[in-house]
C-alpha angles and dihedrals in degrees: 000000000000126000095259093062098257127115091234118109114245115270114262119240111271094028121137093245115144106263093209091055091048091050091052090048094059098032107110103174127063119249112269124201117255115260117247115260116263114237108220128165108233098192093083092051093050091044090052092052091048090050090053091052089049091053088050091051092052090048092052090052090050091052098033096127095050090048091050093051092050094047095251103115088123087077090077092057089044090054093044092051087050092055093048094048089043092055091049091048092047091052090049091050091050089056095044092048091051089052095043098047098036111133115236113250111259120238094031121111 
């Protein structure tokens, strides 16, 4: 007896069995409606990340000599790259948020 309670042997891989029927045989939970999308502004998140990279850049400047002595002077360029990419990402999120949260024009159908 197969796992679905019938006396038929399970379909071999590559068989021409109906995939929808196979899905319904193994589906155990009922279909649930999809949740509504969460509206979340991304600009503050990107700005916070950029701020953290900026703090890291300042700290690498404060401890520049210690980093150079230990062979970690590349941390400065890493933090600077994080700030630059963060600024670009924040600008992109400002544009995306404006588009996403734009109010539809009134009077138009």
